[in-house]
C-alpha positions as CSV (number, residue, x, y, z in Angstrom):
1,X,-155.9,-177.0,9.3
2,X,-153.2,-177.6,12.0
3,X,-151.7,-174.5,13.5
4,X,-147.9,-173.9,13.2
5,X,-145.6,-172.1,15.5
6,X,-142.0,-171.0,14.8
7,X,-139.6,-171.2,17.8
8,X,-136.2,-169.5,17.7
9,X,-133.5,-170.8,19.9
10,X,-130.3,-169.2,21.1
11,X,-126.8,-170.4,20.7
12,X,-126.7,-171.5,24.4
13,X,-130.1,-173.2,24.6
14,X,-129.8,-176.8,25.8
15,X,-131.8,-179.8,24.6
16,X,-133.9,-179.6,27.8
17,X,-134.8,-176.0,27.4
18,X,-135.7,-176.6,23.7
19,X,-138.0,-179.5,24.5
20,X,-139.6,-177.5,27.3
21,X,-140.5,-174.7,24.8
22,X,-142.0,-177.3,22.4
23,X,-144.1,-179.0,25.1
24,X,-145.4,-175.6,26.3
25,X,-146.5,-174.6,22.8
26,X,-150.2,-175.2,22.0
27,X,-149.6,-175.7,18.3
28,X,-149.2,-179.2,16.9
29,X,-146.7,-178.3,14.1
30,X,-143.4,-176.7,15.2
31,X,-140.8,-175.0,13.0
32,X,-137.6,-174.8,15.0
33,X,-135.1,-172.2,13.8
34,X,-131.5,-173.0,14.6
35,X,-128.9,-170.2,14.1
36,X,-125.2,-170.9,13.3
37,X,-122.9,-172.1,16.0
38,X,-125.4,-173.4,18.6
39,X,-124.4,-175.9,21.2
40,X,-127.5,-178.0,20.4
41,X,-126.5,-178.5,16.7
42,X,-123.0,-179.8,17.7
43,X,-124.3,-183.4,18.2
44,X,-126.5,-185.7,16.0
45,X,-127.7,-187.4,19.2
46,X,-129.5,-184.2,20.2
47,X,-131.5,-184.3,17.0
48,X,-132.4,-188.0,17.6
49,X,-133.5,-187.3,21.2
50,X,-135.5,-184.2,20.0
51,X,-137.4,-186.2,17.4
52,X,-138.3,-188.9,20.0
53,X,-139.5,-186.4,22.6
54,X,-141.5,-184.4,20.0
55,X,-143.2,-187.6,18.8
56,X,-143.9,-188.5,22.4
57,X,-146.0,-185.4,23.0
58,X,-147.8,-186.0,19.7
59,X,-146.4,-183.1,17.6
60,X,-144.4,-182.8,14.4
61,X,-141.3,-180.7,13.9
62,X,-139.4,-179.1,11.0
63,X,-135.8,-177.8,11.3
64,X,-135.1,-174.4,9.7
65,X,-131.6,-173.1,9.5
66,X,-128.9,-171.5,7.3
67,X,-126.3,-173.8,8.9
68,X,-125.6,-176.6,6.5
69,X,-124.1,-178.8,9.2
70,X,-127.3,-178.5,11.3
71,X,-129.5,-179.4,8.3
72,X,-127.3,-182.5,7.5
73,X,-127.6,-183.7,11.1
74,X,-131.3,-183.2,11.1
75,X,-131.7,-185.2,7.9
76,X,-129.7,-188.1,9.3
77,X,-132.0,-188.1,12.3
78,X,-135.0,-188.3,10.1
79,X,-136.2,-184.7,10.7
80,X,-137.4,-182.6,7.8
81,X,-135.1,-179.6,7.3
82,X,-135.1,-176.5,5.1
83,X,-132.9,-173.5,4.3
84,X,-135.2,-170.4,4.3
85,X,-132.9,-168.6,1.8
86,X,-132.1,-171.5,-0.6
87,X,-135.5,-173.2,-0.2
88,X,-133.6,-176.4,0.4
89,X,-135.8,-179.5,0.3
90,X,-135.6,-182.3,2.7
91,X,-133.2,-185.0,1.6
92,X,-133.5,-188.7,2.3
93,X,-131.3,-190.1,5.0
94,X,-129.8,-192.4,2.5
95,X,-128.3,-189.3,0.7
96,X,-126.0,-188.9,3.7
97,X,-125.4,-192.4,5.2
98,X,-126.0,-195.9,4.1
99,X,-129.5,-197.3,4.8
100,X,-129.4,-199.2,8.1
101,X,-131.3,-202.6,8.2
102,X,-134.3,-202.6,10.4
103,X,-132.7,-204.9,12.9
104,X,-129.7,-202.6,13.2
105,X,-131.6,-199.5,14.4
106,X,-131.5,-200.6,18.0
107,X,-127.7,-201.1,17.8
108,X,-127.2,-197.7,16.2
109,X,-129.2,-196.0,19.0
110,X,-127.4,-198.0,21.6
111,X,-124.1,-196.7,20.2
112,X,-125.4,-193.2,20.2
113,X,-126.4,-193.6,23.9
114,X,-130.2,-193.4,23.2
115,X,-132.7,-195.8,24.8
116,X,-135.3,-197.6,22.6
117,X,-139.0,-197.1,23.2
118,X,-139.3,-200.5,24.8
119,X,-136.6,-199.7,27.2
120,X,-138.3,-196.4,28.0
121,X,-141.6,-198.3,28.8
122,X,-139.7,-200.7,31.0
123,X,-138.1,-197.8,32.9
124,X,-141.5,-196.2,33.4
125,X,-142.7,-199.3,35.1
126,X,-139.8,-199.3,37.5
127,X,-140.4,-195.7,38.6
128,X,-141.9,-195.1,42.0
129,X,-144.1,-192.4,43.4
130,X,-147.5,-191.1,42.8
131,X,-148.7,-187.9,41.0
132,X,-145.9,-188.2,38.4
133,X,-146.8,-188.2,34.7
134,X,-147.1,-191.6,33.1
135,X,-144.8,-190.6,30.3
136,X,-141.3,-189.7,31.5
137,X,-139.1,-187.6,29.1
138,X,-135.5,-188.6,29.4
139,X,-133.5,-185.6,28.3
140,X,-129.9,-186.4,29.1
141,X,-127.8,-189.5,28.4
142,X,-124.1,-189.6,28.9
143,X,-122.5,-190.1,25.5
144,X,-119.8,-192.7,25.3
145,X,-116.7,-192.2,23.3
146,X,-117.0,-194.0,20.0
147,X,-114.8,-194.5,17.0
148,X,-115.3,-192.2,13.9
149,X,-117.9,-193.6,11.6
150,X,-118.4,-193.1,7.9
151,X,-120.5,-190.0,8.6
152,X,-117.6,-188.3,10.3
153,X,-115.5,-189.0,7.3
154,X,-118.1,-187.5,5.0
155,X,-118.4,-184.4,7.2
156,X,-114.7,-183.8,7.1
157,X,-114.5,-183.8,3.3
158,X,-115.5,-180.0,2.9
159,X,-112.9,-179.1,5.5
160,X,-110.2,-180.8,3.6
161,X,-111.3,-179.1,0.4
162,X,-111.2,-175.7,2.0
163,X,-107.8,-176.3,3.3
164,X,-106.6,-177.4,-0.1
165,X,-108.0,-174.2,-1.7
166,X,-106.4,-172.0,0.9
167,X,-103.0,-173.7,0.5
168,X,-103.2,-173.5,-3.3
169,X,-104.1,-169.8,-3.0
170,X,-101.2,-169.0,-0.7
171,X,-98.8,-170.9,-2.9
172,X,-100.1,-169.0,-6.0
173,X,-99.7,-165.7,-4.1
174,X,-96.1,-166.6,-3.1
175,X,-95.4,-167.5,-6.7
176,X,-96.7,-164.1,-7.9
177,X,-94.6,-162.3,-5.4
178,X,-91.5,-164.2,-6.3
179,X,-91.9,-163.8,-10.0
180,X,-93.3,-160.2,-10.3
181,X,-92.5,-158.2,-7.1
182,X,-89.1,-159.5,-6.0
183,X,-87.2,-159.4,-9.3
184,X,-85.4,-156.2,-10.0
185,X,-82.5,-155.0,-12.2
186,X,-79.9,-152.5,-11.2
187,X,-78.0,-151.1,-14.3
188,X,-75.0,-148.8,-13.9
189,X,-73.9,-146.8,-17.0
190,X,-70.8,-144.7,-17.5
191,X,-71.3,-142.1,-20.2
192,X,-68.8,-140.3,-22.3
193,X,-67.7,-136.9,-20.8
194,X,-66.0,-133.8,-22.2
195,X,-64.1,-131.1,-20.2
196,X,-64.6,-127.7,-21.9
197,X,-63.0,-124.4,-21.0
198,X,-63.5,-120.9,-22.5
199,X,-62.0,-117.4,-21.9
200,X,-63.5,-114.6,-23.9
201,X,-66.1,-111.9,-24.0
202,X,-69.9,-112.0,-23.8
203,X,-71.8,-109.4,-25.8
204,X,-75.5,-109.0,-25.1
205,X,-78.2,-106.5,-25.8
206,X,-81.9,-106.3,-26.9
207,X,-80.6,-105.9,-30.5
208,X,-79.1,-109.5,-30.5
209,X,-81.8,-111.7,-32.0
210,X,-79.9,-115.0,-32.2
211,X,-77.3,-116.6,-30.0
212,X,-73.9,-117.1,-31.7
213,X,-70.3,-118.2,-31.0
214,X,-67.5,-116.7,-33.1
215,X,-63.9,-117.0,-32.0
216,X,-63.5,-115.7,-28.5
217,X,-66.8,-113.8,-28.6
218,X,-70.2,-115.0,-27.5
219,X,-73.3,-113.2,-28.7
220,X,-76.3,-113.8,-26.4
221,X,-79.8,-112.4,-26.6
222,X,-80.5,-109.8,-24.0
223,X,-83.3,-107.6,-22.7
224,X,-83.3,-103.9,-21.6
225,X,-85.3,-102.9,-18.6
226,X,-86.0,-99.3,-17.4
227,X,-87.6,-97.7,-14.4
228,X,-88.6,-94.1,-13.6
229,X,-89.2,-92.9,-10.1
230,X,-89.1,-89.8,-7.9
231,X,-88.4,-89.2,-4.2
232,X,-89.0,-86.2,-1.9
233,X,-86.9,-85.7,1.2
234,X,-86.6,-83.0,3.9
235,X,-83.3,-81.5,5.0
236,X,-82.3,-78.8,7.7
237,X,-81.7,-75.2,6.4
238,X,-78.8,-73.5,8.0
239,X,-79.4,-69.8,6.9
240,X,-81.9,-67.2,8.4
241,X,-83.6,-64.4,6.4
242,X,-86.5,-62.0,6.6
243,X,-89.0,-62.9,3.8
244,X,-92.4,-62.1,2.6
245,X,-94.1,-65.0,0.8
246,X,-97.4,-65.4,-0.9
247,X,-99.6,-68.5,-0.4
248,X,-100.0,-70.7,-3.5
249,X,-101.8,-73.8,-4.7
250,X,-104.3,-75.2,-7.1
251,X,-108.0,-74.6,-7.6
252,X,-110.7,-76.4,-9.7
253,X,-112.5,-74.0,-12.1
254,X,-116.1,-75.0,-13.2
255,X,-118.1,-74.0,-16.3
256,X,-121.8,-74.3,-15.6
257,X,-122.8,-71.5,-17.9
258,X,-122.8,-72.9,-21.4
259,X,-121.5,-75.6,-23.7
260,X,-119.0,-73.1,-25.1
261,X,-115.5,-73.1,-23.7
262,X,-114.2,-70.0,-21.8
263,X,-110.6,-68.7,-21.8
264,X,-109.3,-67.1,-18.7
265,X,-106.0,-65.1,-19.0
266,X,-103.1,-65.2,-16.5
267,X,-103.7,-62.9,-13.4
268,X,-107.5,-63.4,-13.6
269,X,-108.8,-62.8,-10.1
270,X,-110.6,-65.3,-7.9
271,X,-112.2,-63.9,-4.7
272,X,-112.8,-65.9,-1.6
273,X,-116.0,-65.3,0.5
274,X,-113.9,-63.1,2.9
275,X,-112.7,-60.9,0.1
276,X,-109.1,-62.3,-0.2
277,X,-108.0,-62.4,-3.9
278,X,-105.9,-65.0,-5.7
279,X,-104.7,-64.8,-9.3
280,X,-104.2,-67.3,-12.0
281,X,-100.5,-68.1,-12.7
282,X,-101.1,-69.0,-16.3
283,X,-103.8,-68.6,-19.0
284,X,-106.3,-71.5,-19.0
285,X,-109.3,-72.5,-21.1
286,X,-112.3,-73.9,-19.2
287,X,-114.1,-76.6,-21.4
288,X,-117.7,-76.1,-22.3
289,X,-120.4,-77.7,-20.1
290,X,-122.0,-80.9,-21.4
291,X,-125.7,-80.6,-22.4
292,X,-127.8,-83.7,-21.7
293,X,-131.5,-83.5,-22.4
294,X,-131.4,-79.7,-22.2
295,X,-129.7,-79.8,-18.8
296,X,-126.1,-78.7,-18.3
297,X,-123.4,-80.9,-16.6
298,X,-120.5,-78.6,-15.4
299,X,-117.1,-79.1,-16.9
300,X,-113.9,-78.4,-14.9
301,X,-110.1,-77.8,-15.1
302,X,-107.4,-77.5,-12.5
303,X,-105.3,-74.3,-12.4
304,X,-102.5,-72.8,-10.3
305,X,-103.1,-69.6,-8.3
306,X,-101.1,-67.3,-6.1
307,X,-102.4,-65.0,-3.3
308,X,-102.6,-61.3,-4.2
309,X,-100.5,-60.4,-1.1
310,X,-98.0,-62.2,1.2
311,X,-98.8,-63.4,4.7
312,X,-100.1,-66.4,6.6
313,X,-103.7,-65.1,6.5
314,X,-103.9,-66.1,2.8
315,X,-103.2,-69.8,3.7
316,X,-106.6,-71.6,3.2
317,X,-108.0,-75.1,3.9
318,X,-109.9,-77.1,1.3
319,X,-113.6,-76.4,0.8
320,X,-113.5,-72.7,0.0
321,X,-115.6,-71.5,-3.0
322,X,-114.4,-68.7,-5.3
323,X,-116.1,-66.3,-7.6
324,X,-114.6,-64.3,-10.6
325,X,-115.0,-60.6,-9.9
326,X,-114.5,-59.8,-13.6
327,X,-117.9,-61.5,-14.4
328,X,-119.8,-59.6,-11.7
329,X,-123.0,-58.0,-13.1
330,X,-123.3,-60.6,-15.9
331,X,-124.9,-64.1,-16.2
332,X,-121.4,-65.6,-16.2
333,X,-120.9,-64.6,-12.6
334,X,-123.0,-67.5,-11.3
335,X,-122.1,-69.8,-14.2
336,X,-118.3,-69.7,-13.6
337,X,-116.8,-70.5,-10.1
338,X,-113.9,-72.4,-8.5
339,X,-113.4,-74.6,-5.5
340,X,-110.4,-75.4,-3.3
341,X,-109.7,-79.2,-3.2
342,X,-106.2,-78.9,-1.7
343,X,-104.7,-76.4,0.8
344,X,-103.3,-73.1,-0.3
345,X,-100.1,-72.7,1.7
346,X,-96.7,-70.9,1.9
347,X,-98.0,-67.5,2.9
348,X,-95.5,-66.0,5.4
349,X,-94.0,-62.7,6.6
350,X,-91.0,-62.7,8.9
351,X,-87.7,-64.4,9.5
352,X,-87.4,-68.0,8.3
353,X,-84.8,-70.7,7.7
354,X,-83.3,-70.9,4.2
355,X,-81.0,-73.5,2.7
356,X,-77.5,-72.5,1.9
357,X,-75.7,-73.6,-1.3
358,X,-73.9,-76.2,0.7
359,X,-77.3,-77.4,2.1
360,X,-78.6,-77.7,-1.4
361,X,-75.5,-79.6,-2.6
362,X,-75.7,-82.1,0.3
363,X,-79.4,-82.6,-0.2
364,X,-79.2,-83.2,-3.9
365,X,-76.4,-85.8,-3.5
366,X,-78.2,-87.7,-0.7
367,X,-81.6,-87.6,-2.5
368,X,-80.0,-88.9,-5.7
369,X,-78.5,-91.9,-3.9
370,X,-81.8,-92.6,-2.1
371,X,-83.6,-92.5,-5.5
372,X,-81.1,-94.9,-7.0
373,X,-81.6,-97.4,-4.2
374,X,-85.4,-97.2,-4.6
375,X,-85.1,-97.9,-8.3
376,X,-82.7,-100.9,-7.7
377,X,-85.2,-102.3,-5.2
378,X,-88.0,-101.9,-7.7
379,X,-86.0,-103.8,-10.3
380,X,-85.6,-106.7,-8.0
381,X,-89.3,-107.0,-7.6
382,X,-90.1,-106.6,-11.3
383,X,-87.4,-108.5,-13.1
384,X,-88.3,-112.1,-14.2
385,X,-86.5,-114.7,-12.0
386,X,-84.6,-116.3,-14.9
387,X,-82.9,-113.0,-15.9
388,X,-79.3,-112.6,-14.9
389,X,-78.3,-109.0,-14.0
390,X,-74.6,-108.2,-13.2
391,X,-73.5,-105.6,-10.8
392,X,-73.0,-102.2,-12.4
393,X,-74.6,-103.4,-15.6
394,X,-77.0,-100.5,-15.6
395,X,-77.0,-96.7,-15.9
396,X,-78.8,-94.2,-13.7
397,X,-79.4,-90.5,-14.2
398,X,-81.3,-87.7,-12.5
399,X,-83.7,-86.1,-15.0
400,X,-85.2,-83.3,-12.8
401,X,-84.8,-81.6,-9.4
402,X,-87.3,-79.4,-7.6
403,X,-86.4,-77.5,-4.4
404,X,-88.9,-75.9,-2.0
405,X,-86.8,-73.4,-0.2
406,X,-89.6,-72.5,2.2
407,X,-88.7,-74.2,5.5
408,X,-91.4,-75.7,7.7
409,X,-91.8,-74.9,11.3
410,X,-89.0,-77.3,12.2
411,X,-86.6,-75.4,9.9
412,X,-86.4,-78.0,7.1
413,X,-86.7,-77.5,3.4
414,X,-87.7,-80.2,0.9
415,X,-86.1,-81.4,-2.4
416,X,-87.8,-83.7,-5.0
417,X,-85.6,-85.7,-7.3
418,X,-86.8,-87.4,-10.5
419,X,-84.6,-90.1,-12.1
420,X,-84.4,-93.0,-14.6
421,X,-82.4,-96.2,-14.6
422,X,-81.8,-98.7,-17.4
423,X,-80.1,-102.1,-17.3
424,X,-79.4,-105.0,-19.6
425,X,-80.1,-108.6,-18.5
426,X,-79.6,-112.1,-20.1
427,X,-80.4,-115.7,-19.4
428,X,-77.3,-117.6,-18.1
429,X,-78.5,-121.0,-19.3
430,X,-78.5,-119.7,-22.9
431,X,-74.9,-118.4,-22.4
432,X,-73.8,-121.9,-21.2
433,X,-75.5,-123.7,-24.1
434,X,-74.0,-121.3,-26.7
435,X,-70.4,-121.8,-25.3
436,X,-70.9,-125.6,-25.1
437,X,-72.2,-126.0,-28.6
438,X,-69.5,-123.7,-29.9
439,X,-66.8,-125.8,-28.3
440,X,-68.2,-129.3,-29.0
441,X,-69.2,-128.6,-32.6
442,X,-71.9,-130.3,-34.6
443,X,-72.6,-133.0,-32.0
444,X,-73.3,-130.3,-29.3
445,X,-77.0,-131.3,-29.2
446,X,-76.0,-134.8,-28.0
447,X,-74.4,-133.4,-24.9
448,X,-75.6,-131.7,-21.8
449,X,-73.7,-129.8,-19.1
450,X,-73.1,-131.8,-16.0
451,X,-71.5,-129.0,-14.0
452,X,-69.8,-125.7,-14.7
453,X,-68.1,-122.6,-13.2
454,X,-68.6,-119.2,-14.7
455,X,-66.8,-116.0,-13.7
456,X,-67.7,-112.5,-14.9
457,X,-65.4,-109.6,-15.2
458,X,-66.4,-105.9,-14.9
459,X,-69.2,-105.1,-17.3
460,X,-69.3,-102.2,-19.7
461,X,-72.6,-100.7,-20.8
462,X,-72.2,-98.9,-24.1
463,X,-74.4,-96.8,-26.3
464,X,-77.6,-98.4,-27.4
465,X,-77.7,-100.7,-24.4
466,X,-74.9,-103.0,-25.5
467,X,-73.3,-104.9,-22.6
468,X,-69.7,-106.2,-22.9
469,X,-68.5,-108.6,-20.2
470,X,-65.3,-110.7,-19.9
471,X,-66.1,-114.3,-19.0
472,X,-64.1,-117.3,-17.8
473,X,-65.9,-120.7,-18.2
474,X,-65.0,-124.2,-17.0
475,X,-67.4,-127.1,-17.5
476,X,-68.0,-130.9,-17.8
477,X,-70.4,-132.2,-20.4
478,X,-71.9,-135.7,-20.7
479,X,-73.8,-137.5,-23.4
480,X,-77.6,-137.1,-23.3
481,X,-79.4,-140.3,-22.3
482,X,-83.1,-141.1,-22.3
483,X,-83.6,-143.3,-19.2
484,X,-87.3,-144.0,-19.8
485,X,-86.7,-145.1,-23.4
486,X,-83.8,-147.3,-22.3
487,X,-86.0,-149.0,-19.6
488,X,-88.7,-149.8,-22.2
489,X,-86.0,-151.3,-24.5
490,X,-84.4,-153.3,-21.7
491,X,-87.6,-154.7,-20.2
492,X,-87.8,-158.5,-20.5
493,X,-84.4,-159.0,-22.1
494,X,-81.9,-161.7,-21.1
495,X,-78.4,-160.8,-19.8
496,X,-76.7,-161.2,-23.2
497,X,-79.4,-159.2,-25.0
498,X,-79.1,-156.5,-22.4
499,X,-75.4,-156.3,-22.8
500,X,-75.8,-155.9,-26.6
501,X,-78.4,-153.2,-26.0
502,X,-76.1,-151.2,-23.7
503,X,-73.1,-151.1,-26.0
504,X,-75.3,-150.3,-29.0
505,X,-76.0,-146.8,-27.5
506,X,-73.5,-144.1,-28.6
507,X,-71.6,-142.5,-25.7
508,X,-71.7,-145.4,-23.2
509,X,-68.2,-146.2,-22.2
510,X,-69.0,-149.0,-19.7
511,X,-71.8,-150.6,-17.9
512,X,-72.8,-153.2,-15.3
513,X,-76.1,-155.0,-14.8
514,X,-77.2,-156.9,-11.6
515,X,-80.4,-159.0,-11.5
516,X,-81.9,-159.9,-8.2
517,X,-82.7,-162.5,-6.7
518,X,-80.0,-164.8,-7.9
519,X,-82.4,-167.1,-9.9
520,X,-83.6,-164.2,-12.1
521,X,-82.3,-164.5,-15.7
522,X,-84.2,-161.7,-17.4
523,X,-84.8,-158.0,-16.8
524,X,-88.2,-157.4,-15.2
525,X,-91.0,-156.4,-17.7
526,X,-92.2,-153.9,-15.1
527,X,-90.1,-150.8,-15.8
528,X,-90.7,-149.6,-12.2
529,X,-88.5,-152.6,-11.1
530,X,-85.6,-151.3,-13.3
531,X,-83.1,-148.9,-11.6
532,X,-80.8,-147.0,-13.9
533,X,-77.8,-145.1,-12.5
534,X,-76.1,-142.9,-15.1
535,X,-72.6,-141.6,-14.3
């Protein structure tokens, strides 16, 4: 079996270099792979010369390529050609060009600029010199300009087809743009309007369950909000006085004795490790311990105590443990005890600062105003954003005041104020709608407010959280109009049909439609190309 070799050429390989590769190959059968766009495949003459030179050295050749033009030229030159992907079979030369009579082959080669075999032999005899091969491969021949033949016309047919397809596609794209993208409709509509004014009173409270309009009074649903807070502030004390004060605070009493509760009467003594005694301010009952699996878990209760004697030495820091002297000598002594979680303070003997009546009065007034501002601020954070609250539409009161007359080292006493505030709010859009429907009448649902001005007088908050407010209302209302529905109805209509549609809608006083470009006679079917301007 003959050996076969596949030779790959580059786009820049010349005929001479290709023939040189074939001559150097030891194999007798050559498969020459030609890529797209090579200089070699640009001329049919190159294939004819290649076939002759390959035959001269006694070898056979097959052209392999994915370039249809290269395969066609190889076929016309009488060289077998295949497409490795399409398994394209060799086609007869007569499939491409007319069969040339035997006597005309020489003329065809002469026109292509290729010498016949006889001419080659003649030229060999004329060559001079020794040591040269008997066979001389003529690789280059200057090609003469020739007139286009039938082959050229056949080769140009695919090009003309591609151009026709491209032109048709562009024309179709332009047609689509002109008919679907460019057309648009601009429709201006002037709707019926009503000017409505009202002067009267708004009544709102949480008790109003349904909005109503009667005469010059508007009932609007309201909501009551309340807030409780306290504040502690320090103020300078202007008086001086000798005092003896006892330390006071709270302790935590534990029952680790039994599951039975234990009552401790007021003045029950609790002794610190250093012997200082503190007494209960009030009677307390310590809950029984919890028994789990035969093991007790201590119960506890907080209780207020006061030192048995005045003085700073009775002031204690957290962590001190107390025993009950009254239980000493019994099993309860170790089962009941107390711990100090917070400081015991206030013990003092000597001259100290004390607030005067004027100091107390100033402090209470200032602390009350500060508490009111704190509650107002809290309302701002907690109120829903849609709720309207008028200035002074609330009430504030102080529910409790505690004064610690014991001045600190800087000579200041403290006052704690407890207070509560209540306010009534409403939703302004509801007020506007109630007034509008009340003034328009039964057709109120067919109108919407376009713009309005609303002035509030001084509110009055009465018993039960009822708020009465004078109001002055000016507004402009226009007919409701569903733009999306109108677009869907207008899409695809002619001018006359569009005009009939416009004036069939209640509340439209006038309208104007403009279609663009000038040749458009219908409203676009694409609603995105329809622009509606309602005035």
